LUMSE-17326 format. One record per atom (N, C-alpha, C): residue number from 1; residue in three letters; atom name; x, y, z. Coordinates in nm, 4 decimals. Atoms other than C-alpha are relative to their C-alpha. Layout:
<nodes>
+-----+-----+------+----------+----------+----------+
:   n : res : atom :       xx :       yy :       zz :
+-----+-----+------+----------+----------+----------+
: NUM : ala :   CA :        X :        Y :        Z :
...
+-----+-----+------+----------+----------+----------+
</nodes>
This chain:
<nodes>
+-----+-----+------+----------+----------+----------+
:   n : res : atom :       xx :       yy :       zz :
+-----+-----+------+----------+----------+----------+
:   1 : met :    N :   0.0761 :  -0.0188 :   0.1194 :
:   1 : met :   CA :  -1.0681 :   2.2429 :   1.1042 :
:   1 : met :    C :  -0.0988 :   0.1137 :   0.0245 :
:   2 : ser :    N :   0.0879 :  -0.1154 :  -0.0162 :
:   2 : ser :   CA :  -1.2615 :   2.5637 :   1.0529 :
:   2 : ser :    C :  -0.1338 :  -0.0236 :  -0.0697 :
:   3 : ala :    N :   0.1334 :   0.0103 :   0.0596 :
:   3 : ala :   CA :  -1.6288 :   2.5980 :   0.9725 :
:   3 : ala :    C :  -0.0031 :   0.0727 :  -0.1334 :
:   4 : leu :    N :   0.0157 :  -0.0668 :   0.1288 :
:   4 : leu :   CA :  -1.7376 :   2.6953 :   0.6245 :
:   4 : leu :    C :  -0.0710 :   0.1332 :   0.0195 :
:   5 : ser :    N :   0.0686 :  -0.1291 :  -0.0032 :
:   5 : ser :   CA :  -1.8399 :   3.0530 :   0.5665 :
:   5 : ser :    C :  -0.1391 :  -0.0158 :  -0.0606 :
:   6 : ala :    N :   0.1357 :   0.0036 :   0.0544 :
:   6 : ala :   CA :  -2.1999 :   3.1299 :   0.4756 :
:   6 : ala :    C :   0.0024 :  -0.0036 :  -0.1527 :
:   7 : ser :    N :  -0.0060 :   0.0003 :   0.1466 :
:   7 : ser :   CA :  -2.1007 :   3.1998 :   0.1156 :
:   7 : ser :    C :   0.0500 :  -0.1347 :  -0.0524 :
:   8 : ala :    N :  -0.0473 :   0.1326 :   0.0413 :
:   8 : ala :   CA :  -1.9132 :   2.8685 :   0.0953 :
:   8 : ala :    C :  -0.1129 :  -0.1016 :   0.0096 :
:   9 : val :    N :   0.1140 :   0.0900 :  -0.0155 :
:   9 : val :   CA :  -2.2197 :   2.6845 :   0.2251 :
:   9 : val :    C :  -0.0989 :   0.0212 :  -0.1147 :
:  10 : gln :    N :   0.0899 :  -0.0288 :   0.1116 :
:  10 : gln :   CA :  -2.4315 :   2.8584 :  -0.0391 :
:  10 : gln :    C :   0.0533 :  -0.0593 :  -0.1297 :
:  11 : arg :    N :  -0.0601 :   0.0560 :   0.1220 :
:  11 : arg :   CA :  -2.1876 :   2.7535 :  -0.3137 :
:  11 : arg :    C :  -0.0102 :  -0.1525 :  -0.0009 :
:  12 : val :    N :   0.0120 :   0.1458 :  -0.0098 :
:  12 : val :   CA :  -2.1871 :   2.3929 :  -0.1894 :
:  12 : val :    C :  -0.1437 :  -0.0420 :  -0.0284 :
:  13 : asn :    N :   0.1408 :   0.0335 :   0.0230 :
:  13 : asn :   CA :  -2.5672 :   2.3855 :  -0.1793 :
:  13 : asn :    C :  -0.0391 :   0.0186 :  -0.1458 :
:  14 : ala :    N :   0.0293 :  -0.0233 :   0.1415 :
:  14 : ala :   CA :  -2.5865 :   2.5330 :  -0.5288 :
:  14 : ala :    C :   0.0601 :  -0.1102 :  -0.0870 :
:  15 : ala :    N :  -0.0658 :   0.1058 :   0.0772 :
:  15 : ala :   CA :  -2.3381 :   2.2778 :  -0.6626 :
:  15 : ala :    C :  -0.0736 :  -0.1324 :   0.0166 :
:  16 : leu :    N :   0.0749 :   0.1231 :  -0.0219 :
:  16 : leu :   CA :  -2.5299 :   1.9914 :  -0.5018 :
:  16 : leu :    C :  -0.1340 :   0.0017 :  -0.0728 :
:  17 : ser :    N :   0.1269 :  -0.0118 :   0.0726 :
:  17 : ser :   CA :  -2.8566 :   2.1190 :  -0.6490 :
:  17 : ser :    C :   0.0211 :  -0.0208 :  -0.1495 :
:  18 : glu :    N :  -0.0309 :   0.0172 :   0.1422 :
:  18 : glu :   CA :  -2.6988 :   2.1380 :  -0.9951 :
:  18 : glu :    C :   0.0330 :  -0.1456 :  -0.0310 :
:  19 : phe :    N :  -0.0368 :   0.1400 :   0.0222 :
:  19 : phe :   CA :  -2.5523 :   1.7880 :  -0.9600 :
:  19 : phe :    C :  -0.1230 :  -0.0898 :   0.0084 :
:  20 : arg :    N :   0.1239 :   0.0765 :  -0.0118 :
:  20 : arg :   CA :  -2.8885 :   1.6506 :  -0.8456 :
:  20 : arg :    C :  -0.0835 :   0.0150 :  -0.1265 :
:  21 : ala :    N :   0.0748 :  -0.0232 :   0.1240 :
:  21 : ala :   CA :  -3.0547 :   1.8100 :  -1.1498 :
:  21 : ala :    C :   0.0639 :  -0.0759 :  -0.1166 :
:  22 : tyr :    N :  -0.0710 :   0.0744 :   0.1046 :
:  22 : tyr :   CA :  -2.7862 :   1.6562 :  -1.3747 :
:  22 : tyr :    C :  -0.0323 :  -0.1489 :   0.0089 :
:  23 : val :    N :   0.0284 :   0.1425 :  -0.0179 :
:  23 : val :   CA :  -2.8405 :   1.3087 :  -1.2281 :
:  23 : val :    C :  -0.1456 :  -0.0301 :  -0.0350 :
:  24 : ala :    N :   0.1416 :   0.0186 :   0.0337 :
:  24 : ala :   CA :  -3.2195 :   1.3488 :  -1.2587 :
:  24 : ala :    C :  -0.0194 :   0.0003 :  -0.1511 :
:  25 : ala :    N :   0.0108 :  -0.0064 :   0.1458 :
:  25 : ala :   CA :  -3.1843 :   1.4481 :  -1.6256 :
:  25 : ala :    C :   0.0596 :  -0.1244 :  -0.0641 :
:  26 : leu :    N :  -0.0616 :   0.1219 :   0.0511 :
:  26 : leu :   CA :  -2.9523 :   1.1536 :  -1.6873 :
:  26 : leu :    C :  -0.0942 :  -0.1188 :   0.0202 :
:  27 : gly :    N :   0.0974 :   0.1057 :  -0.0247 :
:  27 : gly :   CA :  -3.2074 :   0.9232 :  -1.5265 :
:  27 : gly :    C :  -0.1181 :   0.0075 :  -0.0959 :
:  28 : asp :    N :   0.1103 :  -0.0176 :   0.0955 :
:  28 : asp :   CA :  -3.4841 :   1.0688 :  -1.7435 :
:  28 : asp :    C :   0.0400 :  -0.0477 :  -0.1384 :
:  29 : glu :    N :  -0.0498 :   0.0433 :   0.1309 :
:  29 : glu :   CA :  -3.2723 :   1.0100 :  -2.0531 :
:  29 : glu :    C :   0.0096 :  -0.1516 :  -0.0058 :
:  30 : arg :    N :  -0.0100 :   0.1460 :  -0.0028 :
:  30 : arg :   CA :  -3.2057 :   0.6507 :  -1.9483 :
:  30 : arg :    C :  -0.1375 :  -0.0652 :  -0.0035 :
:  31 : arg :    N :   0.1356 :   0.0559 :   0.0056 :
:  31 : arg :   CA :  -3.5775 :   0.5914 :  -1.8962 :
:  31 : arg :    C :  -0.0530 :   0.0012 :  -0.1436 :
:  32 : arg :    N :   0.0456 :  -0.0095 :   0.1396 :
:  32 : arg :   CA :  -3.6445 :   0.7089 :  -2.2524 :
:  32 : arg :    C :   0.0760 :  -0.0955 :  -0.0906 :
:  33 : asn :    N :  -0.0878 :   0.0845 :   0.0831 :
:  33 : asn :   CA :  -3.3538 :   0.5053 :  -2.3959 :
:  33 : asn :    C :   0.0688 :  -0.1016 :   0.0896 :
:  34 : met :    N :  -0.0523 :   0.0962 :  -0.0970 :
:  34 : met :   CA :  -3.3108 :   0.2118 :  -2.1587 :
:  34 : met :    C :   0.1148 :  -0.0804 :  -0.0586 :
:  35 : arg :    N :  -0.1175 :   0.0779 :   0.0366 :
:  35 : arg :   CA :  -2.9742 :   0.0414 :  -2.1760 :
:  35 : arg :    C :   0.0103 :  -0.1182 :   0.0955 :
:  36 : ser :    N :  -0.0283 :   0.1059 :  -0.0957 :
:  36 : ser :   CA :  -2.8376 :  -0.2645 :  -2.0067 :
:  36 : ser :    C :   0.1497 :  -0.0038 :   0.0223 :
:  37 : gly :    N :  -0.1409 :   0.0159 :  -0.0282 :
:  37 : gly :   CA :  -2.5084 :  -0.3363 :  -1.8433 :
:  37 : gly :    C :   0.0615 :   0.1114 :   0.0823 :
:  38 : asp :    N :  -0.0564 :  -0.1046 :  -0.0860 :
:  38 : asp :   CA :  -2.4682 :  -0.0201 :  -1.6362 :
:  38 : asp :    C :  -0.0862 :   0.0127 :   0.1257 :
:  39 : leu :    N :   0.0647 :  -0.0061 :  -0.1300 :
:  39 : leu :   CA :  -2.5595 :   0.0489 :  -1.2756 :
:  39 : leu :    C :  -0.1236 :   0.0893 :   0.0007 :
:  40 : leu :    N :   0.1141 :  -0.0912 :   0.0001 :
:  40 : leu :   CA :  -2.7895 :   0.3454 :  -1.3373 :
:  40 : leu :    C :  -0.1213 :  -0.0647 :  -0.0665 :
:  41 : ser :    N :   0.1114 :   0.0665 :   0.0680 :
:  41 : ser :   CA :  -3.0026 :   0.1521 :  -1.5848 :
:  41 : ser :    C :  -0.0566 :  -0.1129 :   0.0853 :
:  42 : ala :    N :   0.0465 :   0.1081 :  -0.0874 :
:  42 : ala :   CA :  -3.0202 :  -0.1436 :  -1.3443 :
:  42 : ala :    C :  -0.0813 :   0.0552 :   0.1164 :
:  43 : met :    N :   0.0737 :  -0.0592 :  -0.1115 :
:  43 : met :   CA :  -3.1324 :   0.0814 :  -1.0590 :
:  43 : met :    C :  -0.1346 :   0.0555 :  -0.0476 :
:  44 : ile :    N :   0.1263 :  -0.0508 :   0.0556 :
:  44 : ile :   CA :  -3.3962 :   0.2471 :  -1.2813 :
:  44 : ile :    C :  -0.0948 :  -0.1157 :  -0.0280 :
:  45 : ala :    N :   0.0846 :   0.1165 :   0.0274 :
:  45 : ala :   CA :  -3.5240 :  -0.0935 :  -1.3932 :
:  45 : ala :    C :  -0.0588 :  -0.0550 :   0.1297 :
:  46 : ala :    N :   0.0501 :   0.0470 :  -0.1297 :
:  46 : ala :   CA :  -3.5520 :  -0.2022 :  -1.0288 :
:  46 : ala :    C :  -0.1058 :   0.0948 :   0.0538 :
:  47 : gln :    N :   0.0961 :  -0.0996 :  -0.0481 :
:  47 : gln :   CA :  -3.7325 :   0.1208 :  -0.9454 :
:  47 : gln :    C :  -0.1329 :  -0.0150 :  -0.0734 :
:  48 : glu :    N :   0.1222 :   0.0036 :   0.0793 :
:  48 : glu :   CA :  -3.9813 :   0.0876 :  -1.2293 :
:  48 : glu :    C :  -0.0727 :  -0.1335 :   0.0070 :
:  49 : his :    N :   0.0627 :   0.1311 :   0.0085 :
:  49 : his :   CA :  -4.0420 :  -0.2863 :  -1.2276 :
:  49 : his :    C :  -0.0258 :  -0.0631 :   0.1358 :
:  50 : glu :    N :   0.0146 :   0.0646 :  -0.1299 :
:  50 : glu :   CA :  -4.0015 :  -0.3843 :  -0.8667 :
:  50 : glu :    C :  -0.0274 :   0.0997 :   0.1112 :
:  51 : asp :    N :   0.0306 :  -0.1064 :  -0.0953 :
:  51 : asp :   CA :  -4.0608 :  -0.0493 :  -0.6931 :
:  51 : asp :    C :   0.0866 :  -0.0083 :   0.1247 :
:  52 : arg :    N :  -0.0904 :   0.0107 :  -0.1143 :
:  52 : arg :   CA :  -3.7538 :  -0.0835 :  -0.4737 :
:  52 : arg :    C :   0.0553 :   0.1342 :   0.0450 :
:  53 : leu :    N :  -0.0572 :  -0.1299 :  -0.0332 :
:  53 : leu :   CA :  -3.6274 :   0.2746 :  -0.4852 :
:  53 : leu :    C :  -0.0970 :   0.1109 :  -0.0383 :
:  54 : ser :    N :   0.0756 :  -0.1195 :   0.0378 :
:  54 : ser :   CA :  -3.8147 :   0.6019 :  -0.4728 :
:  54 : ser :    C :   0.0906 :   0.0857 :  -0.0882 :
:  55 : gln :    N :  -0.0802 :  -0.0911 :   0.0833 :
:  55 : gln :   CA :  -3.6998 :   0.8786 :  -0.7072 :
:  55 : gln :    C :   0.1081 :   0.0675 :   0.0853 :
:  56 : asp :    N :  -0.0987 :  -0.0641 :  -0.0879 :
:  56 : asp :   CA :  -3.5288 :   1.0566 :  -0.4154 :
:  56 : asp :    C :   0.1095 :  -0.0979 :   0.0416 :
:  57 : glu :    N :  -0.1000 :   0.1004 :  -0.0377 :
:  57 : glu :   CA :  -3.3564 :   0.7334 :  -0.3074 :
:  57 : glu :    C :   0.0931 :  -0.0306 :  -0.1168 :
:  58 : leu :    N :  -0.0821 :   0.0251 :   0.1188 :
:  58 : leu :   CA :  -3.2365 :   0.6713 :  -0.6633 :
:  58 : leu :    C :   0.1014 :   0.1121 :  -0.0189 :
:  59 : leu :    N :  -0.0907 :  -0.1136 :   0.0173 :
:  59 : leu :   CA :  -3.0905 :   1.0218 :  -0.6912 :
:  59 : leu :    C :   0.1044 :   0.0044 :   0.1110 :
:  60 : ala :    N :  -0.0939 :  -0.0028 :  -0.1126 :
:  60 : ala :   CA :  -2.9343 :   1.0070 :  -0.3448 :
:  60 : ala :    C :   0.1054 :  -0.1095 :  -0.0132 :
:  61 : thr :    N :  -0.0948 :   0.1095 :   0.0180 :
:  61 : thr :   CA :  -2.7738 :   0.6701 :  -0.4224 :
:  61 : thr :    C :   0.1017 :   0.0326 :  -0.1090 :
:  62 : cys :    N :  -0.0921 :  -0.0390 :   0.1080 :
:  62 : cys :   CA :  -2.6259 :   0.8001 :  -0.7489 :
:  62 : cys :    C :   0.1003 :   0.1041 :   0.0490 :
:  63 : ile :    N :  -0.0886 :  -0.1044 :  -0.0518 :
:  63 : ile :   CA :  -2.4848 :   1.1058 :  -0.5736 :
:  63 : ile :    C :   0.0983 :  -0.0601 :   0.0993 :
:  64 : leu :    N :  -0.0876 :   0.0658 :  -0.0960 :
:  64 : leu :   CA :  -2.3471 :   0.8924 :  -0.2893 :
:  64 : leu :    C :   0.1086 :  -0.0784 :  -0.0710 :
:  65 : leu :    N :  -0.0993 :   0.0791 :   0.0741 :
:  65 : leu :   CA :  -2.1765 :   0.6595 :  -0.5367 :
:  65 : leu :    C :   0.1031 :   0.0885 :  -0.0689 :
:  66 : ala :    N :  -0.0948 :  -0.0910 :   0.0651 :
:  66 : ala :   CA :  -2.0225 :   0.9519 :  -0.7238 :
:  66 : ala :    C :   0.0996 :   0.0549 :   0.1001 :
:  67 : phe :    N :  -0.0902 :  -0.0534 :  -0.1023 :
:  67 : phe :   CA :  -1.8808 :   1.1021 :  -0.4052 :
:  67 : phe :    C :   0.0889 :  -0.1093 :   0.0588 :
:  68 : ala :    N :  -0.0792 :   0.1101 :  -0.0561 :
:  68 : ala :   CA :  -1.7690 :   0.7643 :  -0.2700 :
:  68 : ala :    C :   0.1125 :  -0.0389 :  -0.0954 :
:  69 : gly :    N :  -0.1025 :   0.0331 :   0.0988 :
:  69 : gly :   CA :  -1.5848 :   0.6890 :  -0.5933 :
:  69 : gly :    C :   0.1076 :   0.1063 :  -0.0078 :
:  70 : his :    N :  -0.0959 :  -0.1107 :   0.0052 :
:  70 : his :   CA :  -1.4217 :   1.0305 :  -0.5918 :
:  70 : his :    C :   0.0899 :  -0.0011 :   0.1226 :
:  71 : ala :    N :  -0.0777 :  -0.0027 :  -0.1240 :
:  71 : ala :   CA :  -1.3095 :   1.0047 :  -0.2286 :
:  71 : ala :    C :   0.0979 :  -0.1157 :   0.0088 :
:  72 : ser :    N :  -0.0877 :   0.1169 :  -0.0130 :
:  72 : ser :   CA :  -1.1517 :   0.6631 :  -0.2768 :
:  72 : ser :    C :   0.1078 :  -0.0075 :  -0.1077 :
:  73 : thr :    N :  -0.1010 :   0.0056 :   0.1070 :
:  73 : thr :   CA :  -0.9449 :   0.7438 :  -0.5856 :
:  73 : thr :    C :   0.0971 :   0.1147 :   0.0105 :
+-----+-----+------+----------+----------+----------+
</nodes>
């Protein structure tokens, strides 16, 4: 397996930054219009009411779940 080129690393970092911003915006939207029955809303409710997850932990968990779901299908 070969190492990624510097430009490939830059593209990966840019894509991850964009995805993190997307997840953050989705979380902000869910905070304004709280739903029930989905994982993101449940994690936000736990964060706000029970202070179990920091904002960074919430975003990292969402990103991890997205990648884990993609890798297993």
